[in-house]
N, C-alpha and C positions, 0 to 999 in steps of 0.2 A: 479334210485335214484341219481346217480352221475350227470345226466343231470340237474335235478332240483336244485341240490346244486350249479352247475356252473351258472345257470340262476340267482339264488338268490344272489350269490356273485357278479355277473356282475351287477345286478340291484342296489345292495347296493353301490358298488364302483362308477359306472358311475352315478347313481342317486345322490350320495353325492357330487361328483365332479360338476355335473350340478347345484345343489343347491348352492354350494359354489361360483361358477362363477357368477351365476345370482345375488346372494346377494352382491358380490363384485362390480359388475357393477352398481347395484342400488345405492350403497354407493358412488361410484365415481361421479355419476351424481349430488349428493347433494353438492359437494365441489364447492364453489364459488370463482372465482379468485378475489384476493384482489388488490387494487390499491397501487402502491408503495408510500411510504411516503418520502417527501423531507426532508432530515436530514441536509442540509447545514445550517451553522450558519451565522447569520447576524453579521456584524461587520467588522472593518478594521483590517486585519492581515498583519504582516510584518515578513519577514524571514531574519535573519542575519547569515551569514556564514563567519567563519574565519579559513582559512587553515594554517597549519604550514609549508607549502611548496608552491612553485610556480608550477602551473600545466603545463604540456606539453602533446602533443598527445601520446597516448599509441602506441608504435611501434609494439605491438603484436595484436592490435585490427584489426578486419576485417572491412575494409572500402570498400563500394561499392558506385555506383552513387546514389542509393536511400538512403543509410545509411551514412549520413554525421556525423560521430561520433565526439562528443565533448569531450574534456579532462575532463570536469566536468558535471555531470548529477545529477539533483535533481528531485525527484518525490514526490508529495503529494497525498496520497491515490491512487496511480497508474497513476495519471495525471502528465505529464511533466511540471515542472516549467521552463519557458524559461530563461536560463542563458547564452546563446551563445554570446550575445553582451558584457557580462561583462568579465573583465580580472582579474584573480585571482593571487595575489602575496602573498608571504610569510608574514604572520602576519597582512595583511590588511583585514579589515572587509568590506564585501560586504553586502549591505542592499537592499532587494527586497521588495518594497511596494506593497500593494494591491494584495496579493496572494489570490486566490479563491480556494475553495474545502475543507475547514475545515468542518468536520461533527460533529454532536452531538454524543458523545460517543467515540468509538475507532478511532484513526487516526494514520497514519504511514508516516514518511518522510524517503525516501530512498536517500542516497547520494553515489556517485561513482566518484572517481577522480583518475587521474594518476599522481603520483609524478615523478620528473625527474629521469632518469636512473643514473645520476651522483650521486644521493643521495640514492642509494640503500642500504647503510649500516645504514641509520637512520630510526628511527620509526617516522611515520607521523600521524597526526590527523586532524580532521575537527570539529570545534566547531559550533554547530547549536543552534540558539536561535529563538524562535517564540514569537512574541508579538501580543496581542490583544489590539488595540488602543495603549496605551503606557505602558501596563502591561505585564511583562514577564510571559509567561505560560510554556515555555519549555527552558531548558538550558542543553544540553548534548553534549558529545564529542564522535566521532567515531575514533578509533585508528586502525592502521595496523602495522604488523610486518615489519621487514626490507625488502625493495624491493618489497613489495606487493602493490596491488591497495588498496586505502583507500575506503572501501565499507562497508556499513552497513545500518541498519534500526533503526530508532528511533521511538518508540511507545509512544503515550500519549493519555490521555482521556480528552475530553472537554465536560463539562456538562452544562446544562442550569443554574445551580446555580452559576457557575463561571461567566456566561454571565450576570446574574441578579445582581451580586455583583459589576460589573463594572459600573452599572447605577447610583450608589450613588454619 
């Protein structure tokens, strides 16, 4: 009797597992790969940055031959916005025209800058503005405590309704 009970339990467990796996694999075959949608927004975008300090190289940053660290780094949705040729001075607004990579929906701008060591007792900030054509869509400031790197992320949403309202 025990033998038949063991065989019955084995058939139920292994049979149920086999049925589950075959059903799961059949469902996996029905999934169709979707093509990615291009979410980039058409339009002319400009980025204005105004630091409250003059930038200098971070003495604590790791620099190698492949990594030519800049004292000022800006990324839009993970893509680097080239700012190496620009010189950042205290209170001077730097405008970068024709930035690409703004998406429909959620966007992020990451800024990272190194203030001078001689000003480590001051709090520093970076004001970031984003314009679409000539309309301001983002105006935020990233602040840092005394002696720290000014680093932060500015999030904003850009929708198709904003884009349509600029056509009038």
